PATORLO-849026 format. One record per residue (C-alpha): chain; x, y, z; residue number from 1. Coordinates in nm, 4 decimals. Layout:
N
<atom unit="A" east="X" north="Y" up="Z" pos="NUM"/>
...
//
This chain:
241
<atom unit="A" east="0.0024" north="-0.0080" up="0.0155" pos="1"/>
<atom unit="A" east="0.1348" north="0.3495" up="-0.1215" pos="2"/>
<atom unit="A" east="0.0646" north="0.6874" up="-0.2675" pos="3"/>
<atom unit="A" east="0.2102" north="0.8834" up="-0.5192" pos="4"/>
<atom unit="A" east="0.4166" north="1.0803" up="-0.2917" pos="5"/>
<atom unit="A" east="0.6196" north="0.7820" up="-0.2092" pos="6"/>
<atom unit="A" east="0.6693" north="0.6990" up="-0.5812" pos="7"/>
<atom unit="A" east="1.0226" north="0.7130" up="-0.5392" pos="8"/>
<atom unit="A" east="1.0148" north="0.4486" up="-0.3410" pos="9"/>
<atom unit="A" east="0.8589" north="0.1691" up="-0.5619" pos="10"/>
<atom unit="A" east="1.1720" north="0.1061" up="-0.7636" pos="11"/>
<atom unit="A" east="1.3868" north="0.0148" up="-0.4814" pos="12"/>
<atom unit="A" east="1.0855" north="-0.1715" up="-0.2779" pos="13"/>
<atom unit="A" east="0.9720" north="-0.3995" up="-0.5565" pos="14"/>
<atom unit="A" east="1.3800" north="-0.4416" up="-0.6667" pos="15"/>
<atom unit="A" east="1.4062" north="-0.5858" up="-0.3198" pos="16"/>
<atom unit="A" east="1.0914" north="-0.7846" up="-0.2992" pos="17"/>
<atom unit="A" east="1.1579" north="-0.9877" up="-0.6251" pos="18"/>
<atom unit="A" east="1.5276" north="-1.0400" up="-0.5348" pos="19"/>
<atom unit="A" east="1.4217" north="-1.2038" up="-0.1785" pos="20"/>
<atom unit="A" east="1.0873" north="-1.3478" up="-0.3244" pos="21"/>
<atom unit="A" east="1.1522" north="-1.4204" up="-0.6685" pos="22"/>
<atom unit="A" east="0.8655" north="-1.7175" up="-0.6462" pos="23"/>
<atom unit="A" east="0.5871" north="-1.5264" up="-0.4711" pos="24"/>
<atom unit="A" east="0.2633" north="-1.7514" up="-0.5310" pos="25"/>
<atom unit="A" east="0.0307" north="-1.4904" up="-0.4787" pos="26"/>
<atom unit="A" east="-0.0757" north="-1.1761" up="-0.7135" pos="27"/>
<atom unit="A" east="0.1004" north="-0.8399" up="-0.5922" pos="28"/>
<atom unit="A" east="-0.0845" north="-0.5385" up="-0.6069" pos="29"/>
<atom unit="A" east="0.0361" north="-0.1772" up="-0.5867" pos="30"/>
<atom unit="A" east="-0.2206" north="0.0559" up="-0.4083" pos="31"/>
<atom unit="A" east="-0.1682" north="0.4226" up="-0.5005" pos="32"/>
<atom unit="A" east="-0.3778" north="0.7239" up="-0.6302" pos="33"/>
<atom unit="A" east="-0.3114" north="0.7661" up="-0.9947" pos="34"/>
<atom unit="A" east="0.0946" north="0.7197" up="-1.0697" pos="35"/>
<atom unit="A" east="0.1629" north="0.4049" up="-1.2758" pos="36"/>
<atom unit="A" east="0.4725" north="0.1840" up="-1.2287" pos="37"/>
<atom unit="A" east="0.6188" north="0.0065" up="-1.5103" pos="38"/>
<atom unit="A" east="0.6178" north="-0.3565" up="-1.3870" pos="39"/>
<atom unit="A" east="0.3904" north="-0.6060" up="-1.5413" pos="40"/>
<atom unit="A" east="0.4144" north="-0.8357" up="-1.2578" pos="41"/>
<atom unit="A" east="0.2380" north="-0.5628" up="-1.0141" pos="42"/>
<atom unit="A" east="-0.1406" north="-0.4999" up="-1.0708" pos="43"/>
<atom unit="A" east="-0.2147" north="-0.1358" up="-1.0284" pos="44"/>
<atom unit="A" east="-0.4973" north="-0.0261" up="-0.7930" pos="45"/>
<atom unit="A" east="-0.5528" north="0.3461" up="-0.8109" pos="46"/>
<atom unit="A" east="-0.8354" north="0.4878" up="-0.6433" pos="47"/>
<atom unit="A" east="-0.7452" north="0.8765" up="-0.6949" pos="48"/>
<atom unit="A" east="-0.7085" north="1.1133" up="-0.4397" pos="49"/>
<atom unit="A" east="-0.8628" north="0.9996" up="-0.0833" pos="50"/>
<atom unit="A" east="-0.7431" north="0.9335" up="0.2682" pos="51"/>
<atom unit="A" east="-0.5198" north="0.6462" up="0.3094" pos="52"/>
<atom unit="A" east="-0.8007" north="0.4519" up="0.4585" pos="53"/>
<atom unit="A" east="-1.0505" north="0.5276" up="0.1784" pos="54"/>
<atom unit="A" east="-0.8040" north="0.4010" up="-0.0510" pos="55"/>
<atom unit="A" east="-0.7057" north="0.1011" up="0.1461" pos="56"/>
<atom unit="A" east="-1.0577" north="0.0086" up="0.1273" pos="57"/>
<atom unit="A" east="-1.1027" north="0.0740" up="-0.2239" pos="58"/>
<atom unit="A" east="-0.8197" north="-0.1779" up="-0.2924" pos="59"/>
<atom unit="A" east="-0.9604" north="-0.4589" up="-0.0897" pos="60"/>
<atom unit="A" east="-1.2715" north="-0.4193" up="-0.2797" pos="61"/>
<atom unit="A" east="-1.1046" north="-0.5091" up="-0.5918" pos="62"/>
<atom unit="A" east="-0.9271" north="-0.8103" up="-0.4558" pos="63"/>
<atom unit="A" east="-1.1199" north="-1.1468" up="-0.4443" pos="64"/>
<atom unit="A" east="-0.9002" north="-1.3418" up="-0.1849" pos="65"/>
<atom unit="A" east="-1.0236" north="-1.4120" up="0.1602" pos="66"/>
<atom unit="A" east="-0.6936" north="-1.3017" up="0.2835" pos="67"/>
<atom unit="A" east="-0.4248" north="-1.0440" up="0.1586" pos="68"/>
<atom unit="A" east="-0.0781" north="-0.9833" up="0.3023" pos="69"/>
<atom unit="A" east="-0.0443" north="-0.6160" up="0.3693" pos="70"/>
<atom unit="A" east="0.3044" north="-0.4488" up="0.3002" pos="71"/>
<atom unit="A" east="0.3737" north="-0.0700" up="0.3327" pos="72"/>
<atom unit="A" east="0.6185" north="0.0656" up="0.0473" pos="73"/>
<atom unit="A" east="0.8683" north="0.1876" up="0.3330" pos="74"/>
<atom unit="A" east="0.9330" north="-0.2175" up="0.4564" pos="75"/>
<atom unit="A" east="1.2279" north="-0.3087" up="0.2179" pos="76"/>
<atom unit="A" east="1.2940" north="-0.6433" up="0.2246" pos="77"/>
<atom unit="A" east="1.6592" north="-0.7861" up="0.3348" pos="78"/>
<atom unit="A" east="1.6230" north="-1.1657" up="0.3495" pos="79"/>
<atom unit="A" east="1.5146" north="-1.4480" up="0.1558" pos="80"/>
<atom unit="A" east="1.1527" north="-1.5219" up="0.1954" pos="81"/>
<atom unit="A" east="1.0385" north="-1.8696" up="0.2785" pos="82"/>
<atom unit="A" east="0.7411" north="-1.9214" up="0.0635" pos="83"/>
<atom unit="A" east="0.6369" north="-2.2666" up="0.2095" pos="84"/>
<atom unit="A" east="0.6438" north="-2.1368" up="0.5454" pos="85"/>
<atom unit="A" east="0.4274" north="-1.8323" up="0.4620" pos="86"/>
<atom unit="A" east="0.1741" north="-2.0672" up="0.2600" pos="87"/>
<atom unit="A" east="0.1714" north="-2.3047" up="0.6100" pos="88"/>
<atom unit="A" east="0.0718" north="-1.9569" up="0.8034" pos="89"/>
<atom unit="A" east="-0.1756" north="-1.8570" up="0.5762" pos="90"/>
<atom unit="A" east="-0.3313" north="-2.1896" up="0.5889" pos="91"/>
<atom unit="A" east="-0.3241" north="-2.1931" up="0.9889" pos="92"/>
<atom unit="A" east="-0.4767" north="-1.8330" up="0.9960" pos="93"/>
<atom unit="A" east="-0.7614" north="-1.9532" up="0.7774" pos="94"/>
<atom unit="A" east="-0.8315" north="-2.2730" up="0.9634" pos="95"/>
<atom unit="A" east="-0.8332" north="-2.0629" up="1.2818" pos="96"/>
<atom unit="A" east="-1.0428" north="-1.8299" up="1.0906" pos="97"/>
<atom unit="A" east="-0.8358" north="-1.5368" up="1.2650" pos="98"/>
<atom unit="A" east="-0.8645" north="-1.1461" up="1.1831" pos="99"/>
<atom unit="A" east="-0.4927" north="-1.1225" up="1.1620" pos="100"/>
<atom unit="A" east="-0.1681" north="-1.3303" up="1.1577" pos="101"/>
<atom unit="A" east="0.1411" north="-1.0477" up="1.2308" pos="102"/>
<atom unit="A" east="0.4613" north="-1.1682" up="1.0528" pos="103"/>
<atom unit="A" east="0.6890" north="-0.9230" up="1.2082" pos="104"/>
<atom unit="A" east="0.6231" north="-0.9103" up="1.5891" pos="105"/>
<atom unit="A" east="0.6149" north="-0.5673" up="1.6578" pos="106"/>
<atom unit="A" east="0.4330" north="-0.5947" up="1.9184" pos="107"/>
<atom unit="A" east="0.4403" north="-0.9337" up="1.9426" pos="108"/>
<atom unit="A" east="0.1644" north="-1.1740" up="2.1001" pos="109"/>
<atom unit="A" east="0.0592" north="-1.1848" up="2.4703" pos="110"/>
<atom unit="A" east="-0.0043" north="-1.5586" up="2.4879" pos="111"/>
<atom unit="A" east="0.1151" north="-1.8682" up="2.3789" pos="112"/>
<atom unit="A" east="-0.0994" north="-2.0802" up="2.1057" pos="113"/>
<atom unit="A" east="-0.1653" north="-2.4541" up="2.2162" pos="114"/>
<atom unit="A" east="0.0235" north="-2.6858" up="1.9865" pos="115"/>
<atom unit="A" east="0.1957" north="-2.3924" up="1.7993" pos="116"/>
<atom unit="A" east="0.5144" north="-2.2814" up="1.9793" pos="117"/>
<atom unit="A" east="0.5933" north="-2.0339" up="1.7306" pos="118"/>
<atom unit="A" east="0.2879" north="-1.8118" up="1.7232" pos="119"/>
<atom unit="A" east="0.0477" north="-1.6830" up="2.0008" pos="120"/>
<atom unit="A" east="-0.2552" north="-1.4278" up="2.0610" pos="121"/>
<atom unit="A" east="-0.2716" north="-1.0812" up="2.0710" pos="122"/>
<atom unit="A" east="-0.4919" north="-0.9623" up="2.3768" pos="123"/>
<atom unit="A" east="-0.7549" north="-0.7478" up="2.2579" pos="124"/>
<atom unit="A" east="-0.6365" north="-0.4707" up="2.5528" pos="125"/>
<atom unit="A" east="-0.3161" north="-0.4490" up="2.3981" pos="126"/>
<atom unit="A" east="-0.1974" north="-0.1186" up="2.2656" pos="127"/>
<atom unit="A" east="-0.1203" north="-0.1508" up="1.9018" pos="128"/>
<atom unit="A" east="-0.3204" north="-0.4590" up="1.8470" pos="129"/>
<atom unit="A" east="-0.4082" north="-0.3446" up="1.5110" pos="130"/>
<atom unit="A" east="-0.0581" north="-0.2639" up="1.3278" pos="131"/>
<atom unit="A" east="0.0702" north="-0.1913" up="0.9812" pos="132"/>
<atom unit="A" east="0.3402" north="-0.3959" up="1.0011" pos="133"/>
<atom unit="A" east="0.3420" north="-0.6796" up="0.7974" pos="134"/>
<atom unit="A" east="0.0521" north="-0.9225" up="0.8136" pos="135"/>
<atom unit="A" east="-0.2230" north="-1.1663" up="0.6622" pos="136"/>
<atom unit="A" east="-0.5456" north="-1.0013" up="0.6942" pos="137"/>
<atom unit="A" east="-0.8973" north="-1.1321" up="0.6900" pos="138"/>
<atom unit="A" east="-0.9962" north="-0.8954" up="0.3810" pos="139"/>
<atom unit="A" east="-1.3255" north="-0.8446" up="0.5104" pos="140"/>
<atom unit="A" east="-1.2439" north="-0.7818" up="0.8769" pos="141"/>
<atom unit="A" east="-0.9371" north="-0.5658" up="0.7820" pos="142"/>
<atom unit="A" east="-1.2033" north="-0.3675" up="0.5596" pos="143"/>
<atom unit="A" east="-1.4789" north="-0.3345" up="0.8259" pos="144"/>
<atom unit="A" east="-1.1958" north="-0.1706" up="1.0831" pos="145"/>
<atom unit="A" east="-1.1331" north="0.1211" up="0.8369" pos="146"/>
<atom unit="A" east="-1.3218" north="0.4624" up="0.8563" pos="147"/>
<atom unit="A" east="-1.3015" north="0.6503" up="0.5281" pos="148"/>
<atom unit="A" east="-1.1765" north="0.9977" up="0.6765" pos="149"/>
<atom unit="A" east="-0.9225" north="0.8688" up="0.8891" pos="150"/>
<atom unit="A" east="-0.5582" north="0.8961" up="0.7998" pos="151"/>
<atom unit="A" east="-0.2638" north="0.6049" up="0.8305" pos="152"/>
<atom unit="A" east="-0.1399" north="0.8209" up="1.1300" pos="153"/>
<atom unit="A" east="-0.4396" north="0.7421" up="1.3280" pos="154"/>
<atom unit="A" east="-0.5440" north="0.4271" up="1.1794" pos="155"/>
<atom unit="A" east="-0.3701" north="0.2073" up="1.3875" pos="156"/>
<atom unit="A" east="-0.4508" north="0.3443" up="1.7315" pos="157"/>
<atom unit="A" east="-0.8178" north="0.3920" up="1.6649" pos="158"/>
<atom unit="A" east="-0.8646" north="0.0569" up="1.4889" pos="159"/>
<atom unit="A" east="-0.7035" north="-0.1295" up="1.7927" pos="160"/>
<atom unit="A" east="-0.9988" north="0.0611" up="1.9862" pos="161"/>
<atom unit="A" east="-1.2739" north="-0.0571" up="1.7138" pos="162"/>
<atom unit="A" east="-1.1249" north="-0.3989" up="1.7151" pos="163"/>
<atom unit="A" east="-1.2168" north="-0.4623" up="2.0829" pos="164"/>
<atom unit="A" east="-1.6058" north="-0.4541" up="2.0056" pos="165"/>
<atom unit="A" east="-1.5393" north="-0.7628" up="1.7701" pos="166"/>
<atom unit="A" east="-1.4964" north="-1.1151" up="1.8734" pos="167"/>
<atom unit="A" east="-1.2208" north="-1.2034" up="1.6097" pos="168"/>
<atom unit="A" east="-0.8975" north="-1.3346" up="1.7412" pos="169"/>
<atom unit="A" east="-0.5339" north="-1.1394" up="1.6600" pos="170"/>
<atom unit="A" east="-0.2437" north="-1.3532" up="1.6195" pos="171"/>
<atom unit="A" east="0.1282" north="-1.2894" up="1.6010" pos="172"/>
<atom unit="A" east="0.4343" north="-1.4903" up="1.5489" pos="173"/>
<atom unit="A" east="0.6883" north="-1.4586" up="1.8062" pos="174"/>
<atom unit="A" east="1.0163" north="-1.4203" up="1.5458" pos="175"/>
<atom unit="A" east="0.9992" north="-1.2349" up="1.2299" pos="176"/>
<atom unit="A" east="0.8764" north="-1.4339" up="0.9159" pos="177"/>
<atom unit="A" east="0.9434" north="-1.1343" up="0.6832" pos="178"/>
<atom unit="A" east="1.2371" north="-0.9666" up="0.7372" pos="179"/>
<atom unit="A" east="1.2757" north="-0.5879" up="0.6163" pos="180"/>
<atom unit="A" east="1.3930" north="-0.2452" up="0.7177" pos="181"/>
<atom unit="A" east="1.1815" north="0.0385" up="0.7541" pos="182"/>
<atom unit="A" east="1.3612" north="0.3302" up="0.5919" pos="183"/>
<atom unit="A" east="1.1282" north="0.6285" up="0.6039" pos="184"/>
<atom unit="A" east="0.9596" north="0.7922" up="0.8812" pos="185"/>
<atom unit="A" east="0.6883" north="1.0873" up="0.8414" pos="186"/>
<atom unit="A" east="0.8733" north="1.1457" up="0.4604" pos="187"/>
<atom unit="A" east="1.2374" north="1.1496" up="0.5730" pos="188"/>
<atom unit="A" east="1.4555" north="0.8403" up="0.5330" pos="189"/>
<atom unit="A" east="1.6179" north="0.6977" up="0.8465" pos="190"/>
<atom unit="A" east="1.9785" north="0.7865" up="0.8447" pos="191"/>
<atom unit="A" east="2.0916" north="0.4309" up="0.9110" pos="192"/>
<atom unit="A" east="1.8591" north="0.3263" up="0.6125" pos="193"/>
<atom unit="A" east="2.0208" north="0.5868" up="0.3817" pos="194"/>
<atom unit="A" east="2.3493" north="0.4306" up="0.4690" pos="195"/>
<atom unit="A" east="2.2831" north="0.0736" up="0.3958" pos="196"/>
<atom unit="A" east="2.1027" north="0.1119" up="0.0793" pos="197"/>
<atom unit="A" east="2.3165" north="0.4336" up="-0.0553" pos="198"/>
<atom unit="A" east="2.5784" north="0.1831" up="-0.1796" pos="199"/>
<atom unit="A" east="2.3763" north="-0.0188" up="-0.3615" pos="200"/>
<atom unit="A" east="2.2201" north="-0.0135" up="-0.7069" pos="201"/>
<atom unit="A" east="1.8639" north="-0.0811" up="-0.6285" pos="202"/>
<atom unit="A" east="1.6954" north="0.2553" up="-0.7870" pos="203"/>
<atom unit="A" east="1.6898" north="0.4545" up="-0.4236" pos="204"/>
<atom unit="A" east="1.6641" north="0.8473" up="-0.5300" pos="205"/>
<atom unit="A" east="1.7650" north="1.0472" up="-0.2413" pos="206"/>
<atom unit="A" east="1.7076" north="1.3631" up="-0.4031" pos="207"/>
<atom unit="A" east="1.3354" north="1.3138" up="-0.3659" pos="208"/>
<atom unit="A" east="1.3193" north="1.3423" up="-0.0215" pos="209"/>
<atom unit="A" east="1.5694" north="1.4183" up="0.2900" pos="210"/>
<atom unit="A" east="1.7691" north="1.2305" up="0.5238" pos="211"/>
<atom unit="A" east="1.6540" north="1.2466" up="0.8852" pos="212"/>
<atom unit="A" east="1.8651" north="1.4975" up="1.0679" pos="213"/>
<atom unit="A" east="2.0985" north="1.3767" up="1.3794" pos="214"/>
<atom unit="A" east="1.8563" north="1.5627" up="1.5941" pos="215"/>
<atom unit="A" east="1.5820" north="1.4059" up="1.4988" pos="216"/>
<atom unit="A" east="1.6893" north="1.0453" up="1.4539" pos="217"/>
<atom unit="A" east="1.7977" north="1.0685" up="1.8200" pos="218"/>
<atom unit="A" east="1.4699" north="1.1973" up="1.9316" pos="219"/>
<atom unit="A" east="1.3031" north="0.9149" up="1.7247" pos="220"/>
<atom unit="A" east="1.5459" north="0.6300" up="1.8819" pos="221"/>
<atom unit="A" east="1.4566" north="0.7568" up="2.2363" pos="222"/>
<atom unit="A" east="1.0738" north="0.7768" up="2.1734" pos="223"/>
<atom unit="A" east="1.0839" north="0.4330" up="2.0009" pos="224"/>
<atom unit="A" east="1.2679" north="0.2881" up="2.3042" pos="225"/>
<atom unit="A" east="1.0409" north="0.4247" up="2.5478" pos="226"/>
<atom unit="A" east="0.7289" north="0.2962" up="2.3523" pos="227"/>
<atom unit="A" east="0.9190" north="-0.0374" up="2.3579" pos="228"/>
<atom unit="A" east="0.9528" north="0.0078" up="2.7379" pos="229"/>
<atom unit="A" east="0.6013" north="0.0780" up="2.7740" pos="230"/>
<atom unit="A" east="0.4624" north="-0.2007" up="2.5584" pos="231"/>
<atom unit="A" east="0.6779" north="-0.4263" up="2.7501" pos="232"/>
<atom unit="A" east="0.4939" north="-0.3096" up="3.0839" pos="233"/>
<atom unit="A" east="0.1900" north="-0.3679" up="2.9642" pos="234"/>
<atom unit="A" east="0.2262" north="-0.6599" up="2.8320" pos="235"/>
<atom unit="A" east="0.3408" north="-0.7775" up="3.1835" pos="236"/>
<atom unit="A" east="0.0463" north="-0.6342" up="3.3454" pos="237"/>
<atom unit="A" east="-0.2053" north="-0.8080" up="3.1116" pos="238"/>
<atom unit="A" east="-0.0088" north="-1.1224" up="3.1885" pos="239"/>
<atom unit="A" east="-0.0244" north="-1.0794" up="3.5859" pos="240"/>
<atom unit="A" east="-0.2855" north="-1.3171" up="3.7797" pos="241"/>
//
């Protein structure tokens, strides 16, 4: 899922996507407003100008499968993907009739799932129970969480609250099944990502957007650390008898 404003990321995103997952067995879509992307392996979905949630709903309505794998354009794969493993987990999610299976545990599960040591359930009280980290989603359930006027910045928090009024179960892996690096925040390159990909010929255009300042990078790292501590404390309190 993307937007025209992030079109400079499409070439490196898909370069790495096909490099690390050349045998992806599912149809690959690119959801954005209008701008075309010249890759015949990618099916464009172009709802026009609207908020992120409305555009995601449009895209979901164009897809006829029961489950979707949602990825954002600034998640650059950095390790080979195991198709059999993902197919196995998707099949399990379908058998469990689950709402979501998060493939990158940020945050991870709260309770173990009997018979499946690598998976767990996410407590309904968990902050960021709904997350835009890479995940398999029940397409109908995900669509039902959307409010068309809501930007992506508010989706995770607000949709988490909305999810608590449903009876669906959310799952997550304890270890990443998709390995990727987030490269952008609020329109700026992470400094570490710019360094990492700057020497690689994958189509990055570093003139299209700024690299995060050292001060902002420090504040972001501090905020992330504090957020992680809060999540760990919250998880500990939820697991207490």
